py3Dmol code that shows the C-alpha trace and the ligand (Angstrom):
import py3Dmol

protein = """\
ATOM      1  CA  MET A   1       5.217-121.182  32.205  1.00  0.00           C
ATOM      2  CA  HIS A   2       6.307-118.099  30.446  1.00  0.00           C
ATOM      3  CA  ALA A   3       9.271-118.782  28.126  1.00  0.00           C
ATOM      4  CA  GLY A   4      11.376-116.113  29.678  1.00  0.00           C
ATOM      5  CA  ALA A   5      10.764-117.453  33.201  1.00  0.00           C
ATOM      6  CA  THR A   6      11.748-120.974  32.058  1.00  0.00           C
ATOM      7  CA  TYR A   7      15.044-119.665  30.795  1.00  0.00           C
ATOM      8  CA  LEU A   8      15.631-117.600  33.809  1.00  0.00           C
ATOM      9  CA  TYR A   9      15.274-120.480  36.241  1.00  0.00           C
ATOM     10  CA  ALA A  10      16.743-123.157  33.869  1.00  0.00           C
ATOM     11  CA  GLY A  11      19.956-123.491  35.783  1.00  0.00           C
ATOM     12  CA  GLY A  12      18.439-123.326  39.286  1.00  0.00           C
ATOM     13  CA  MET A  13      17.592-120.260  41.405  1.00  0.00           C
ATOM     14  CA  ASP A  14      20.900-118.245  42.187  1.00  0.00           C
ATOM     15  CA  THR A  15      21.453-117.700  45.767  1.00  0.00           C
ATOM     16  CA  LEU A  16      22.399-114.177  47.135  1.00  0.00           C
ATOM     17  CA  ASN A  17      25.892-115.472  47.486  1.00  0.00           C
ATOM     18  CA  ASP A  18      26.090-116.575  43.868  1.00  0.00           C
ATOM     19  CA  LEU A  19      24.790-113.222  42.786  1.00  0.00           C
ATOM     20  CA  LEU A  20      27.389-111.472  44.901  1.00  0.00           C
ATOM     21  CA  SER A  21      30.233-113.823  44.023  1.00  0.00           C
ATOM     22  CA  PRO A  22      33.657-112.021  44.097  1.00  0.00           C
ATOM     23  CA  ALA A  23      34.247-110.028  40.929  1.00  0.00           C
ATOM     24  CA  PRO A  24      37.453-107.934  40.507  1.00  0.00           C
ATOM     25  CA  ILE A  25      36.712-104.419  41.476  1.00  0.00           C
ATOM     26  CA  ASP A  26      38.545-101.717  39.550  1.00  0.00           C
ATOM     27  CA  PRO A  27      40.269 -98.827  41.389  1.00  0.00           C
ATOM     28  CA  GLY A  28      38.196 -95.670  41.552  1.00  0.00           C
ATOM     29  CA  LEU A  29      35.674 -93.550  43.276  1.00  0.00           C
ATOM     30  CA  TYR A  30      32.150 -95.398  43.419  1.00  0.00           C
ATOM     31  CA  ILE A  31      29.092 -93.148  44.187  1.00  0.00           C
ATOM     32  CA  VAL A  32      26.778 -95.625  45.666  1.00  0.00           C
ATOM     33  CA  SER A  33      22.987 -95.166  46.396  1.00  0.00           C
ATOM     34  CA  THR A  34      21.661 -96.631  49.549  1.00  0.00           C
ATOM     35  CA  PRO A  35      18.167 -97.098  50.985  1.00  0.00           C
ATOM     36  CA  ILE A  36      16.035 -94.086  51.938  1.00  0.00           C
ATOM     37  CA  GLY A  37      14.377 -96.131  54.709  1.00  0.00           C
ATOM     38  CA  ASN A  38      13.612 -99.733  53.687  1.00  0.00           C
ATOM     39  CA  LEU A  39      16.942-101.644  53.938  1.00  0.00           C
ATOM     40  CA  GLU A  40      15.808-104.010  51.089  1.00  0.00           C
ATOM     41  CA  ASP A  41      16.121-101.063  48.565  1.00  0.00           C
ATOM     42  CA  VAL A  42      19.744-101.639  47.627  1.00  0.00           C
ATOM     43  CA  THR A  43      21.004-103.109  44.434  1.00  0.00           C
ATOM     44  CA  LEU A  44      23.103-106.322  44.126  1.00  0.00           C
ATOM     45  CA  ARG A  45      25.772-104.262  42.516  1.00  0.00           C
ATOM     46  CA  ALA A  46      25.767-101.694  45.410  1.00  0.00           C
ATOM     47  CA  LEU A  47      26.158-104.489  47.880  1.00  0.00           C
ATOM     48  CA  ARG A  48      29.028-106.081  45.979  1.00  0.00           C
ATOM     49  CA  ILE A  49      30.916-102.771  45.662  1.00  0.00           C
ATOM     50  CA  LEU A  50      30.317-101.843  49.329  1.00  0.00           C
ATOM     51  CA  ARG A  51      31.547-105.274  50.314  1.00  0.00           C
ATOM     52  CA  ASP A  52      34.685-105.359  48.118  1.00  0.00           C
ATOM     53  CA  ALA A  53      35.737-101.636  48.283  1.00  0.00           C
ATOM     54  CA  ASN A  54      38.859-100.964  50.273  1.00  0.00           C
ATOM     55  CA  ALA A  55      37.024 -98.193  52.128  1.00  0.00           C
ATOM     56  CA  ILE A  56      33.598 -96.530  52.400  1.00  0.00           C
ATOM     57  CA  ALA A  57      33.431 -92.749  52.827  1.00  0.00           C
ATOM     58  CA  CYS A  58      30.196 -91.923  54.626  1.00  0.00           C
ATOM     59  CA  GLU A  59      28.448 -89.021  56.238  1.00  0.00           C
ATOM     60  CA  ASP A  60      27.660 -90.620  59.637  1.00  0.00           C
ATOM     61  CA  THR A  61      29.635 -93.822  60.474  1.00  0.00           C
ATOM     62  CA  ARG A  62      26.822 -94.919  62.793  1.00  0.00           C
ATOM     63  CA  THR A  63      24.150 -94.810  60.165  1.00  0.00           C
ATOM     64  CA  THR A  64      26.341 -96.606  57.569  1.00  0.00           C
ATOM     65  CA  LEU A  65      27.315 -99.230  60.148  1.00  0.00           C
ATOM     66  CA  ARG A  66      23.685-100.382  60.273  1.00  0.00           C
ATOM     67  CA  LEU A  67      23.890-101.202  56.540  1.00  0.00           C
ATOM     68  CA  VAL A  68      27.378-102.713  56.855  1.00  0.00           C
ATOM     69  CA  GLN A  69      26.263-105.017  59.770  1.00  0.00           C
ATOM     70  CA  ARG A  70      23.037-105.980  58.099  1.00  0.00           C
ATOM     71  CA  TYR A  71      24.833-107.187  54.908  1.00  0.00           C
ATOM     72  CA  GLY A  72      28.376-107.890  56.116  1.00  0.00           C
ATOM     73  CA  LEU A  73      30.086-105.050  54.086  1.00  0.00           C
ATOM     74  CA  CYS A  74      33.442-103.334  54.224  1.00  0.00           C
ATOM     75  CA  ARG A  75      34.225-102.129  57.708  1.00  0.00           C
ATOM     76  CA  THR A  76      36.728 -99.468  56.895  1.00  0.00           C
ATOM     77  CA  LEU A  77      34.569 -96.402  57.304  1.00  0.00           C
ATOM     78  CA  LEU A  78      35.992 -92.883  56.575  1.00  0.00           C
ATOM     79  CA  PRO A  79      33.812 -89.972  57.888  1.00  0.00           C
ATOM     80  CA  TYR A  80      33.060 -87.491  55.067  1.00  0.00           C
ATOM     81  CA  HIS A  81      30.517 -84.919  55.695  1.00  0.00           C
ATOM     82  CA  GLU A  82      29.950 -81.202  55.085  1.00  0.00           C
ATOM     83  CA  HIS A  83      31.888 -80.230  58.190  1.00  0.00           C
ATOM     84  CA  ASN A  84      35.067 -82.167  57.544  1.00  0.00           C
ATOM     85  CA  ALA A  85      35.023 -82.455  53.795  1.00  0.00           C
ATOM     86  CA  ARG A  86      38.136 -80.195  53.295  1.00  0.00           C
ATOM     87  CA  GLN A  87      40.282 -82.217  55.798  1.00  0.00           C
ATOM     88  CA  ALA A  88      39.091 -85.593  54.646  1.00  0.00           C
ATOM     89  CA  LEU A  89      39.589 -85.013  50.889  1.00  0.00           C
ATOM     90  CA  PRO A  90      43.393 -85.436  50.739  1.00  0.00           C
ATOM     91  CA  GLY A  91      43.295 -88.784  52.529  1.00  0.00           C
ATOM     92  CA  ILE A  92      40.627 -90.209  50.027  1.00  0.00           C
ATOM     93  CA  LEU A  93      42.591 -88.798  47.057  1.00  0.00           C
ATOM     94  CA  ARG A  94      45.657 -90.595  48.448  1.00  0.00           C
ATOM     95  CA  ARG A  95      43.822 -93.828  48.611  1.00  0.00           C
ATOM     96  CA  LEU A  96      42.680 -93.388  45.033  1.00  0.00           C
ATOM     97  CA  ALA A  97      46.164 -92.610  43.915  1.00  0.00           C
ATOM     98  CA  ASP A  98      47.380 -95.801  45.579  1.00  0.00           C
ATOM     99  CA  GLY A  99      44.857 -97.741  43.330  1.00  0.00           C
ATOM    100  CA  GLU A 100      42.172 -98.365  45.892  1.00  0.00           C
ATOM    101  CA  ALA A 101      38.451 -98.523  45.252  1.00  0.00           C
ATOM    102  CA  VAL A 102      36.693 -96.120  47.610  1.00  0.00           C
ATOM    103  CA  ALA A 103      32.954 -96.083  47.784  1.00  0.00           C
ATOM    104  CA  LEU A 104      30.991 -92.894  48.823  1.00  0.00           C
ATOM    105  CA  VAL A 105      27.674 -93.089  50.434  1.00  0.00           C
ATOM    106  CA  SER A 106      25.373 -90.633  52.225  1.00  0.00           C
ATOM    107  CA  ASP A 107      23.081 -91.311  55.129  1.00  0.00           C
ATOM    108  CA  ALA A 108      20.290 -92.078  52.727  1.00  0.00           C
ATOM    109  CA  GLY A 109      19.677 -92.210  49.014  1.00  0.00           C
ATOM    110  CA  THR A 110      22.000 -91.001  46.376  1.00  0.00           C
ATOM    111  CA  PRO A 111      25.171 -88.995  47.358  1.00  0.00           C
ATOM    112  CA  LEU A 112      25.484 -85.454  46.006  1.00  0.00           C
ATOM    113  CA  VAL A 113      21.705 -85.073  45.744  1.00  0.00           C
ATOM    114  CA  SER A 114      21.342 -82.431  48.500  1.00  0.00           C
ATOM    115  CA  ASP A 115      24.100 -84.440  50.131  1.00  0.00           C
ATOM    116  CA  PRO A 116      27.934 -84.020  50.240  1.00  0.00           C
ATOM    117  CA  GLY A 117      30.254 -85.305  47.535  1.00  0.00           C
ATOM    118  CA  TYR A 118      30.404 -82.746  44.722  1.00  0.00           C
ATOM    119  CA  ARG A 119      33.839 -81.537  45.772  1.00  0.00           C
ATOM    120  CA  LEU A 120      35.176 -85.004  46.123  1.00  0.00           C
ATOM    121  CA  VAL A 121      33.953 -85.990  42.556  1.00  0.00           C
ATOM    122  CA  GLU A 122      35.383 -82.781  41.178  1.00  0.00           C
ATOM    123  CA  ALA A 123      38.740 -83.393  42.875  1.00  0.00           C
ATOM    124  CA  ALA A 124      38.784 -87.183  41.888  1.00  0.00           C
ATOM    125  CA  LEU A 125      38.201 -86.281  38.228  1.00  0.00           C
ATOM    126  CA  ASP A 126      40.750 -83.459  38.248  1.00  0.00           C
ATOM    127  CA  ALA A 127      43.272 -85.956  39.554  1.00  0.00           C
ATOM    128  CA  GLY A 128      42.408 -88.387  36.707  1.00  0.00           C
ATOM    129  CA  HIS A 129      40.615 -91.029  38.738  1.00  0.00           C
ATOM    130  CA  PRO A 130      37.532 -92.858  37.444  1.00  0.00           C
ATOM    131  CA  VAL A 131      34.236 -91.819  38.980  1.00  0.00           C
ATOM    132  CA  ILE A 132      31.591 -94.649  38.839  1.00  0.00           C
ATOM    133  CA  PRO A 133      27.901 -94.143  39.684  1.00  0.00           C
ATOM    134  CA  ILE A 134      26.064 -97.175  41.271  1.00  0.00           C
ATOM    135  CA  PRO A 135      22.469 -95.959  40.840  1.00  0.00           C
ATOM    136  CA  GLY A 136      19.632 -96.707  43.270  1.00  0.00           C
ATOM    137  CA  PRO A 137      17.170 -94.943  45.590  1.00  0.00           C
ATOM    138  CA  SER A 138      16.685 -91.238  45.786  1.00  0.00           C
ATOM    139  CA  ALA A 139      13.709 -89.644  47.630  1.00  0.00           C
ATOM    140  CA  MET A 140      13.287 -87.188  44.713  1.00  0.00           C
ATOM    141  CA  LEU A 141      12.581 -89.896  42.058  1.00  0.00           C
ATOM    142  CA  ALA A 142      10.538 -92.137  44.400  1.00  0.00           C
ATOM    143  CA  GLY A 143       8.253 -89.146  45.191  1.00  0.00           C
ATOM    144  CA  LEU A 144       8.022 -87.968  41.606  1.00  0.00           C
ATOM    145  CA  VAL A 145       6.973 -91.230  40.028  1.00  0.00           C
ATOM    146  CA  ALA A 146       3.978 -91.843  42.302  1.00  0.00           C
ATOM    147  CA  ALA A 147       2.886 -88.181  42.685  1.00  0.00           C
ATOM    148  CA  GLY A 148       0.485 -88.273  39.782  1.00  0.00           C
ATOM    149  CA  LEU A 149       2.013 -85.091  38.300  1.00  0.00           C
ATOM    150  CA  PRO A 150       3.742 -84.771  34.877  1.00  0.00           C
ATOM    151  CA  THR A 151       7.134 -86.443  34.745  1.00  0.00           C
ATOM    152  CA  ASP A 152       8.302 -85.687  31.257  1.00  0.00           C
ATOM    153  CA  ARG A 153       9.953 -82.493  32.440  1.00  0.00           C
ATOM    154  CA  PHE A 154      10.823 -81.786  36.142  1.00  0.00           C
ATOM    155  CA  PHE A 155      13.041 -79.508  38.017  1.00  0.00           C
ATOM    156  CA  PHE A 156      14.753 -80.626  41.264  1.00  0.00           C
ATOM    157  CA  ALA A 157      14.971 -77.585  43.501  1.00  0.00           C
ATOM    158  CA  GLY A 158      16.480 -79.265  46.693  1.00  0.00           C
ATOM    159  CA  PHE A 159      15.665 -77.411  49.944  1.00  0.00           C
ATOM    160  CA  LEU A 160      14.124 -73.934  49.857  1.00  0.00           C
ATOM    161  CA  PRO A 161      15.498 -71.207  52.139  1.00  0.00           C
ATOM    162  CA  ASN A 162      14.366 -71.276  55.722  1.00  0.00           C
ATOM    163  CA  ARG A 163      13.406 -67.596  55.863  1.00  0.00           C
ATOM    164  CA  GLN A 164      10.016 -66.640  54.331  1.00  0.00           C
ATOM    165  CA  ALA A 165      11.231 -63.666  52.230  1.00  0.00           C
ATOM    166  CA  ALA A 166      14.050 -65.693  50.754  1.00  0.00           C
ATOM    167  CA  ARG A 167      11.804 -68.679  50.195  1.00  0.00           C
ATOM    168  CA  ARG A 168       9.184 -66.613  48.374  1.00  0.00           C
ATOM    169  CA  ALA A 169      11.908 -65.010  46.193  1.00  0.00           C
ATOM    170  CA  ALA A 170      13.222 -68.488  45.346  1.00  0.00           C
ATOM    171  CA  LEU A 171       9.718 -69.625  44.365  1.00  0.00           C
ATOM    172  CA  GLU A 172       9.279 -66.569  42.158  1.00  0.00           C
ATOM    173  CA  GLU A 173      12.428 -67.583  40.227  1.00  0.00           C
ATOM    174  CA  LEU A 174      10.941 -71.052  39.793  1.00  0.00           C
ATOM    175  CA  ALA A 175       7.324 -69.839  38.733  1.00  0.00           C
ATOM    176  CA  ALA A 176       7.877 -70.056  34.966  1.00  0.00           C
ATOM    177  CA  ILE A 177       9.497 -73.370  34.790  1.00  0.00           C
ATOM    178  CA  PRO A 178       7.359 -75.521  32.507  1.00  0.00           C
ATOM    179  CA  GLY A 179       7.689 -78.778  34.399  1.00  0.00           C
ATOM    180  CA  THR A 180       6.856 -80.326  37.849  1.00  0.00           C
ATOM    181  CA  LEU A 181       8.886 -78.806  40.659  1.00  0.00           C
ATOM    182  CA  VAL A 182      10.399 -81.229  43.349  1.00  0.00           C
ATOM    183  CA  PHE A 183      11.495 -79.923  46.770  1.00  0.00           C
ATOM    184  CA  TYR A 184      12.970 -81.642  49.750  1.00  0.00           C
ATOM    185  CA  GLU A 185      11.610 -80.253  53.102  1.00  0.00           C
ATOM    186  CA  SER A 186      11.952 -80.958  56.744  1.00  0.00           C
ATOM    187  CA  PRO A 187       8.648 -81.788  58.458  1.00  0.00           C
ATOM    188  CA  GLY A 188       8.726 -78.784  60.717  1.00  0.00           C
ATOM    189  CA  ARG A 189       8.542 -76.366  57.808  1.00  0.00           C
ATOM    190  CA  ALA A 190       6.280 -78.298  55.403  1.00  0.00           C
ATOM    191  CA  ALA A 191       3.092 -76.197  56.325  1.00  0.00           C
ATOM    192  CA  ASP A 192       4.894 -72.846  55.887  1.00  0.00           C
ATOM    193  CA  THR A 193       6.419 -73.996  52.610  1.00  0.00           C
ATOM    194  CA  LEU A 194       3.121 -75.177  51.065  1.00  0.00           C
ATOM    195  CA  ALA A 195       1.443 -71.959  52.184  1.00  0.00           C
ATOM    196  CA  ASP A 196       4.188 -69.965  50.353  1.00  0.00           C
ATOM    197  CA  ILE A 197       3.939 -72.293  47.340  1.00  0.00           C
ATOM    198  CA  ALA A 198       0.132 -71.674  47.149  1.00  0.00           C
ATOM    199  CA  ALA A 199       0.705 -67.896  47.529  1.00  0.00           C
ATOM    200  CA  VAL A 200       3.488 -67.430  45.011  1.00  0.00           C
ATOM    201  CA  LEU A 201       2.932 -70.272  42.427  1.00  0.00           C
ATOM    202  CA  GLY A 202      -1.012 -70.269  42.636  1.00  0.00           C
ATOM    203  CA  ASP A 203      -3.197 -73.054  43.369  1.00  0.00           C
ATOM    204  CA  ARG A 204      -1.441 -75.757  41.279  1.00  0.00           C
ATOM    205  CA  PRO A 205      -1.852 -79.415  41.755  1.00  0.00           C
ATOM    206  CA  ALA A 206       0.665 -80.693  44.369  1.00  0.00           C
ATOM    207  CA  CYS A 207       1.758 -83.657  46.300  1.00  0.00           C
ATOM    208  CA  LEU A 208       3.477 -84.300  49.684  1.00  0.00           C
ATOM    209  CA  ALA A 209       5.120 -87.655  49.997  1.00  0.00           C
ATOM    210  CA  ARG A 210       6.191 -88.516  53.634  1.00  0.00           C
ATOM    211  CA  GLU A 211       8.398 -91.281  55.042  1.00  0.00           C
ATOM    212  CA  LEU A 212       8.833 -92.969  51.665  1.00  0.00           C
ATOM    213  CA  THR A 213       9.594 -96.714  51.727  1.00  0.00           C
ATOM    214  CA  LYS A 214       9.084 -96.690  55.538  1.00  0.00           C
ATOM    215  CA  ARG A 215       6.276 -98.079  57.706  1.00  0.00           C
ATOM    216  CA  PHE A 216       4.295 -94.870  57.910  1.00  0.00           C
ATOM    217  CA  GLU A 217       4.659 -93.916  54.205  1.00  0.00           C
ATOM    218  CA  GLU A 218       1.971 -91.409  53.427  1.00  0.00           C
ATOM    219  CA  TRP A 219       0.862 -89.496  50.337  1.00  0.00           C
ATOM    220  CA  ARG A 220      -1.279 -86.261  50.331  1.00  0.00           C
ATOM    221  CA  ARG A 221      -2.329 -85.066  46.931  1.00  0.00           C
ATOM    222  CA  GLY A 222      -4.395 -82.016  46.087  1.00  0.00           C
ATOM    223  CA  ALA A 223      -4.263 -78.428  45.360  1.00  0.00           C
ATOM    224  CA  ALA A 224      -1.438 -76.614  46.907  1.00  0.00           C
ATOM    225  CA  ALA A 225      -3.741 -74.463  49.201  1.00  0.00           C
ATOM    226  CA  GLU A 226      -5.586 -77.681  50.337  1.00  0.00           C
ATOM    227  CA  LEU A 227      -2.317 -79.307  51.235  1.00  0.00           C
ATOM    228  CA  ALA A 228      -1.096 -76.260  53.087  1.00  0.00           C
ATOM    229  CA  ALA A 229      -4.367 -76.205  55.065  1.00  0.00           C
ATOM    230  CA  GLY A 230      -3.994 -79.903  55.829  1.00  0.00           C
ATOM    231  CA  ALA A 231      -0.351 -79.609  56.859  1.00  0.00           C
ATOM    232  CA  GLU A 232      -1.341 -76.704  59.159  1.00  0.00           C
ATOM    233  CA  ALA A 233      -4.073 -78.783  60.755  1.00  0.00           C
ATOM    234  CA  GLU A 234      -2.083 -81.988  60.901  1.00  0.00           C
ATOM    235  CA  PRO A 235       1.639 -81.365  60.526  1.00  0.00           C
ATOM    236  CA  PRO A 236       3.371 -84.169  58.649  1.00  0.00           C
ATOM    237  CA  ARG A 237       5.921 -85.991  60.741  1.00  0.00           C
ATOM    238  CA  GLY A 238       9.070 -87.454  59.268  1.00  0.00           C
ATOM    239  CA  GLU A 239      10.947 -86.652  56.000  1.00  0.00           C
ATOM    240  CA  CYS A 240       8.979 -85.245  53.090  1.00  0.00           C
ATOM    241  CA  VAL A 241       9.255 -84.541  49.381  1.00  0.00           C
ATOM    242  CA  ILE A 242       6.860 -81.795  48.066  1.00  0.00           C
ATOM    243  CA  MET A 243       5.906 -81.776  44.347  1.00  0.00           C
ATOM    244  CA  VAL A 244       4.192 -79.029  42.445  1.00  0.00           C
ATOM    245  CA  GLY A 245       2.686 -79.393  38.976  1.00  0.00           C
ATOM    246  CA  PRO A 246       3.760 -77.050  36.083  1.00  0.00           C
ATOM    247  CA  PRO A 247       2.047 -73.806  35.464  1.00  0.00           C
ATOM    248  CA  SER A 248      -1.107 -73.998  33.311  1.00  0.00           C
ATOM    249  CA  ALA A 249      -1.094 -73.057  29.631  1.00  0.00           C
ATOM    250  CA  GLU A 250      -3.085 -69.920  30.432  1.00  0.00           C
ATOM    251  CA  SER A 251      -0.607 -68.686  33.072  1.00  0.00           C
ATOM    252  CA  GLN A 252       2.255 -69.237  30.716  1.00  0.00           C
ATOM    253  CA  ALA A 253       0.424 -67.186  28.139  1.00  0.00           C
ATOM    254  CA  VAL A 254       0.049 -64.445  30.668  1.00  0.00           C
ATOM    255  CA  ALA A 255       3.733 -64.733  31.443  1.00  0.00           C
ATOM    256  CA  LEU A 256       4.561 -64.260  27.816  1.00  0.00           C
ATOM    257  CA  ALA A 257       2.278 -61.244  27.607  1.00  0.00           C
ATOM    258  CA  ASP A 258       4.134 -59.841  30.671  1.00  0.00           C
ATOM    259  CA  ILE A 259       7.457 -60.339  28.907  1.00  0.00           C
ATOM    260  CA  ASP A 260       6.126 -58.293  25.809  1.00  0.00           C
ATOM    261  CA  THR A 261       5.026 -55.466  28.141  1.00  0.00           C
ATOM    262  CA  MET A 262       8.416 -55.441  29.875  1.00  0.00           C
ATOM    263  CA  LEU A 263      10.288 -55.601  26.576  1.00  0.00           C
ATOM    264  CA  ARG A 264       8.284 -52.604  25.069  1.00  0.00           C
ATOM    265  CA  ALA A 265       9.024 -50.557  28.164  1.00  0.00           C
ATOM    266  CA  ALA A 266      12.723 -51.361  28.095  1.00  0.00           C
ATOM    267  CA  LEU A 267      12.977 -50.797  24.287  1.00  0.00           C
ATOM    268  CA  ALA A 268      11.721 -47.177  24.723  1.00  0.00           C
ATOM    269  CA  HIS A 269      15.229 -46.293  26.249  1.00  0.00           C
ATOM    270  CA  ASP A 270      17.552 -49.315  25.760  1.00  0.00           C
ATOM    271  CA  SER A 271      19.069 -51.113  22.765  1.00  0.00           C
ATOM    272  CA  VAL A 272      17.642 -54.455  21.783  1.00  0.00           C
ATOM    273  CA  ARG A 273      20.579 -56.227  23.373  1.00  0.00           C
ATOM    274  CA  ASP A 274      20.290 -54.422  26.688  1.00  0.00           C
ATOM    275  CA  ALA A 275      16.547 -54.687  26.870  1.00  0.00           C
ATOM    276  CA  ALA A 276      16.679 -58.395  26.135  1.00  0.00           C
ATOM    277  CA  ALA A 277      19.469 -58.931  28.801  1.00  0.00           C
ATOM    278  CA  ALA A 278      17.546 -56.982  31.448  1.00  0.00           C
ATOM    279  CA  VAL A 279      14.127 -58.765  30.835  1.00  0.00           C
ATOM    280  CA  ALA A 280      15.767 -62.276  30.593  1.00  0.00           C
ATOM    281  CA  GLU A 281      17.475 -61.432  33.954  1.00  0.00           C
ATOM    282  CA  ALA A 282      14.193 -60.200  35.541  1.00  0.00           C
ATOM    283  CA  THR A 283      12.089 -63.167  34.286  1.00  0.00           C
ATOM    284  CA  GLY A 284      14.408 -65.950  34.378  1.00  0.00           C
ATOM    285  CA  GLN A 285      13.646 -66.733  30.672  1.00  0.00           C
ATOM    286  CA  LYS A 286      16.305 -67.843  28.164  1.00  0.00           C
ATOM    287  CA  ARG A 287      18.277 -64.987  26.981  1.00  0.00           C
ATOM    288  CA  ARG A 288      18.336 -66.067  23.329  1.00  0.00           C
ATOM    289  CA  GLN A 289      14.487 -66.433  23.241  1.00  0.00           C
ATOM    290  CA  VAL A 290      13.943 -63.041  24.875  1.00  0.00           C
ATOM    291  CA  TYR A 291      16.429 -61.465  22.377  1.00  0.00           C
ATOM    292  CA  ALA A 292      14.536 -63.020  19.410  1.00  0.00           C
ATOM    293  CA  ARG A 293      11.261 -61.632  20.801  1.00  0.00           C
ATOM    294  CA  ALA A 294      12.907 -58.147  21.503  1.00  0.00           C
ATOM    295  CA  LEU A 295      14.085 -58.071  17.877  1.00  0.00           C
ATOM    296  CA  GLU A 296      10.640 -58.688  16.598  1.00  0.00           C
ATOM    297  CA  LEU A 297       9.103 -56.131  18.817  1.00  0.00           C
ATOM    298  CA  ALA A 298      11.813 -53.515  17.988  1.00  0.00           C
ATOM    299  CA  LYS A 299      11.085 -54.069  14.286  1.00  0.00           C
ATOM    300  CA  ALA A 300       7.330 -53.675  14.692  1.00  0.00           C
ATOM    301  CA  LEU A 301       7.939 -50.489  16.733  1.00  0.00           C
ATOM    302  CA  ALA A 302      10.240 -49.080  14.048  1.00  0.00           C
ATOM    303  CA  GLU A 303       7.760 -49.735  11.185  1.00  0.00           C
ATOM    304  CA  PRO A 304       5.561 -46.712  10.440  1.00  0.00           C
ATOM    305  CA  PRO A 305       1.819 -47.369  11.471  1.00  0.00           C
ATOM    306  CA  ASP A 306      -0.538 -48.303   8.587  1.00  0.00           C
ATOM    307  CA  PRO A 307      -1.996 -45.170   6.936  1.00  0.00           C
TER     308      PRO A 307
END
"""
ligand_1 = """\
27
LIG
N 20.481 -87.831 48.998
C 19.145 -88.121 49.483
C 18.346 -88.616 48.261
O 18.870 -89.036 47.191
O 17.069 -88.687 48.475
C 18.568 -86.828 50.009
C 19.360 -86.252 51.239
S 18.614 -84.832 51.924
C 19.845 -84.337 53.008
C 17.330 -85.345 52.945
C 16.025 -85.071 52.466
O 15.571 -85.978 51.459
C 14.899 -85.056 53.533
O 14.891 -83.827 54.257
C 13.671 -85.339 52.781
O 13.223 -84.107 52.153
C 14.197 -86.251 51.644
N 14.008 -87.568 52.026
C 14.980 -88.521 52.335
N 14.406 -89.676 52.754
C 13.142 -89.547 52.552
C 12.047 -90.456 52.710
N 12.227 -91.656 53.115
N 10.804 -89.970 52.506
C 10.551 -88.727 52.083
N 11.561 -87.852 51.948
C 12.796 -88.239 52.171
"""
view = py3Dmol.view(width=600, height=400)
view.addModel(protein, "pdb")
view.setStyle({"model": 0}, {"cartoon": {"style": "trace"}})
view.addModel(ligand_1, "xyz")
view.setStyle({"model": 1}, {"stick": {}})
view.zoomTo()
view.show()
């Protein structure tokens, strides 16, 4: 037997109850990740916190009750969702001020990731309360790690706008990002979104991950246009994450050439500072980098041509 395994089991296998034995829980706001489908995807620490907290603030009490009943967790559920956040906030802050431990969960995955909670975290920190993350599932990371796309740099863009013009404008803003893009999407819009991705970002490698951790989990990998055609022919049902690979080196080189052209045009009538600011704004590139390039171009333009 492997030495590590011998050591691990030397004292006999821990039961779930041993693993979850009562441990004092400090007061504070706990941001607890919960399953995105499969109820087994919950950490021991999450279960202990959700069992021992004084209250659980949750989006939909019916959804959270399923987890509570399955594992015998705290039954004091406080509704906290986007429509009542303002009214519910003072009550939760009062509990924290009274020294309680309050857990925040969302319907699925990690709270605050395209889900409510940011205002609560901000208010808790402002009031001097500890905020403690209890990490676990999130559809964004579950999708990313098995998509087969680069993971060294990625940009989580959440939900794209519903209307096509706004969606395409949002995609244009993201086009130059040198990393994998990750989107959440409702099944009804996946085909339209993939078509816009192919039209605006070009035919990059992409992946659609559907119903992650659930019975009908499905992966569709291929060029964005292929996935768009597939989604049109056979619309994906259930929740999905869409991922798109980074721009190719050639298209990035073209983008840099475009920046030079825009800078030269702007430098014809603007100062270096104004030209750089305008081009950085229009392209979404870092202001400092565009300014450095504008300085180089302005210097070259000012030098007399070789005789
Ligand atoms: N906070 C959650 C998280 O950490 O993943 C996300 C909440 S957001 C309101 C819901 C979206 O997440 C869905 O529309 C879908 O895009 C994605 N999602 C959630 N569960 C999923 C699953 N099991 N499979 C694929 N996508 C999922």
